[in-house]
Phi, psi and omega in degrees: 000128180233150180243127183292131180239127178265003185250036183298311181294320181294316181295317180296319179295321180294318179294322178297323178295319179296322180292325182281327186250105180290333180296314179294321183297325181285327188251008174283124187271351179255135180280100180275359182284339182241075179281140184294332182268148181258131179280149181227147173283159184295325182289343178290340181297333184269010178258152180289325181299323180299311183285335180287327183252016186288132171226132186255132174270115184293346180274352183268155179301333180303314179296326179296314181288326175295322176297327176295319178297315179297322179297322177296320178294319178295318179296323177300313180293321179298324185275313192269336179295310179291325181293314181291329180288326182272325180255048185294332181291343178252327187250000180242018178288155183303329181280348181253335186303321183297336181289342184267350183296311184297308180296326181296308185282339172293320176294325177295321177297320178296320178299316181294318178296325179293326175298319177295318180296318181294331177284351179245009179282120180281167177222158183277133176226113185058037177082357181244149181286125177287127184242013178282108186297318181296319179293320178297320179294318180293324177297319180290320182294325182278356182271163178291337181296324179295320180297315180295319181294324177294319177296324182294325183263012177300129186281066177287352180295339178295342177289351174303328182292340183260309186257357184089178183286115180223120184293336181292346175291347177258016181295337179293340179293340182281350180290345181278022180295338178298331179290326177292321177297321178297321178295320180297323177293320177295319182295325179297333178273321185275336185290145178285334177240079185296324181294318178296321179295322179295322178296315178298321179298316179294319178297320179296319178297320179298316181297319180296318180296315179296321179299312180296318181295321178294319178295319178294325177298319179293322179294320178293322178297322177297319181293317181282339180109118180297130177074012180288334174208184184284339184282321183284170179291143180299171183299124184287349180272353173289146187297320184280355178236015183268343181287144179296314182294327175293316180296314181293317180298319180297314180294321179294320179295314179299319179297320180296314180296322183287314183290325179276351179053038180243358184245163179256103180252167180291150180282142179288158180247314183278157180296317178300323179294320177298314180299317181293318179295320178297316178298318179297321180294318178295318178297319180295320181291315185283311186281309186289329175298319178293317182295313181293328175295319177294324178297317178298319179294321179293321179296320177295322178293326179297329181254019184295321181298316179294320179295319179296318178295320181293326177297320178295318179298315180296322179295318178293321178297316178298321179298315181293323179292317181294328179266006177058050175259110183230184173078215185299327181295314179296322179294321178294322178296316180295319178295325178296318178296319180297317179295318181298320181284320182291330177253096186300332182288348180273357179268127179277093181252026181291345179296338179289345180270003182295340181283344184272158173298158186298316182295317179292324177294321178295321180295320177297316180297322179296318179291325179291318184260020185301312184299327180280316185291326182290345177270351182279115184296325187286343183258000187293323184246014182280164182293147178300323180297325179294315180296323177297319179292320184286323186293334178282346182257359178291137180238131182277132176228141181244129180244141181275167178300131179088353179288139176269121176287321175204159179240158181297133180093350178291152176284129182277111178246351182219150169249154188232144174237126183281115176274314181203140179119182180230138180234148179247127172269113189231175178286178184296325179273354177081007183271330182257125179259118180275312183202158178245127181262144180231198185302133178089352180288150181233137175213152180092000183286334182292316181290336181280328184283344181055057183282125176297135180096001178287119182295332182271355183067227177249029179263150177287135182268349180203168177263145179238127186233142179276129179285307176238213172283130184230136175255121183236144169264128179250143178228116184286160181296319180295319179295321179294315180293325177294323179289324182277353182297323181269001181230075182297324179295319178295324178296316178295323179296316179294323178296320179296319177297320178295322178295320178297320179294321178292320178296324179296323179268005179059042179242016182247126179251110184292322179295318177295324179294317179296319179296317180293323178293317177297321179297319178293319178295317180297320178296319177297319179296319179296320179296319177296318179295319178297321178296317178295320181295321178296320178296317178297318180298321178297320178296316181297316180298322179296318179296317180295321178295320178296320178295317179297318180294328179284337182261006179293144181269116178284149179292138180287123181294146179291140181285138180281171181295327179294321179294322179294322181292329183266004177295140180291135179267135179291151179292162183266005180293139179258000181279145179053057184295319184293315181295316181294322180295320178293321179296318180292320186291316185295308180297320183297317179293319179293320179296318181295317180296319178296317180297319181294314180295317182290330175292328176295324181270002177075017181263151177275145181284127179299155183295325182293333178281331181278339181288135180232133180290160180293331180292325180289330183279340180276117182229151176289142181290337182286339182262021185294320182292318179295322180295320178297319179295318180295321177298314181297320180295314180295324180294316180294321180294320179294320179296318177298319180298317180296318179297322177296319179296320179295320178295324177296319178297318179298318180296319179296320180292320176298320178296322180293320177298314181298319180296320180295315179297319179298321180295317181291319183289319183281357180294134182294317182294321179294000000 
């Protein structure tokens, strides 16, 4: 199974580029080694095996160029079939007829070949190209396109033997106009200037419509009689109107004036002429109004970039006028806009790539910025993933002559890569020039990397000034750290490169680097200890809360009326009051205290503790008041005792909390 590829030269050239350029090979994010299409040599086209196993990918240029060939054949039939049929007295003579055989049947061969090609055009199924030849053929046969193609190749030319040579017998060839429309849609996608192509397409459609209308006008004039009135074509036997080019030009001109409704033509006389003129006017109003409207919109789209840029310039100018900014500042702003527009590469148009996947967008950016990135020493050995992340975060900035990119002592928040232009590294006052930077130079990367041991910290050590207009790529510190967060090895590699550069310039302090590294490690250790201490503290607090909830004193429920009714009544004997009172008092207080304590612990009172002998329940009636007082006293004493125990538990828990906090705070490591 083979797949036709129209990109043989492009693919080979691309592979050769990858073999020659190791930089591109390392950072290309798409695997070009396994292309879905199979390349073929030119001599394989003449083998039967090639055509037997052929499958066409409609997304590749081969199908696009074949569609262009078919479109030319369709255009030939659209133009010459109607022309030969209407101007038969000039183009159908015996000495001219033989000239049409070859182009006619050559177009028929193209039609037949196109049917074969369409039966081998693959389609995507679950993201993969379907290569089942039988299935592709059945899909094409069951479609409406197959029916139209069969009608187009119907051999009506055999009727020449009956009616003679008549070009209108080939009118069925014009039904393949749908193939031309398909090519125009493909061309709008493949063309580098789609707007220009759309304008050309509309103009071509207008010409074809005017051409057909002019030919029909000549045919109607023949039917009504040449020169019979002012509306029809003049007498063709007159010397000044007998030439073919004169006749065609006259009819084309009349058709243009009628369809566009902008010319003054003669009024028709016959009814058929009225009907035809009315039809032409309706066609002109409906079709040409739409076509010319689209042409205007396309022309505006072609200049949309310039209009958008001009709106920005006008907005800045209005701002400066409203704020009364004049003189050299306004002139520098205008010059900056002129430079940005004249140098298209200075315009940051990367926002147009937002529609693409991230990997494909990164590959485009790498190819666009290839010349600049390959000169950056710090990126030569970095991981491909890091470069992909960084290249998407580069921002283009344009500086005017004399602009300072940074000054000595400024905090370094960005690193810069020189794309185009010249920069001067100078002293703070700008009088002493240390070095001149050109394309591919990098500065500011040391302050962005935060290298431990850097004597200058993150401050700029010199001022950088633009000599002329300079295009720079800027990479912020936050973007760099975000990209390196997922690539610790690349981060360490960049730090080592930065240390070597600092050592080379004698700006690296090893003792300071060790102190800063220990400080970072100590800080990390402290953060880990604090996290562990917080977790331990949370566990201790949780345990204490559980203890407090288990030691809470529940409220004693009120006794119901039934319980009061069943309380034992003391006996009414008055003998031995003291003994009986002591006997009554002791058990009752002990029973109440036991019941209260056990209710606090949620335990049920055993039956033997609740049982009271009849002797204990019998009390003298005369000691009823004393017994009530003794009960109340014992009840209050027990409640006080329980509250004291609860307060002791709270104090112990507070002491335990304080001790845990003291241990954590007084810890040396914490």
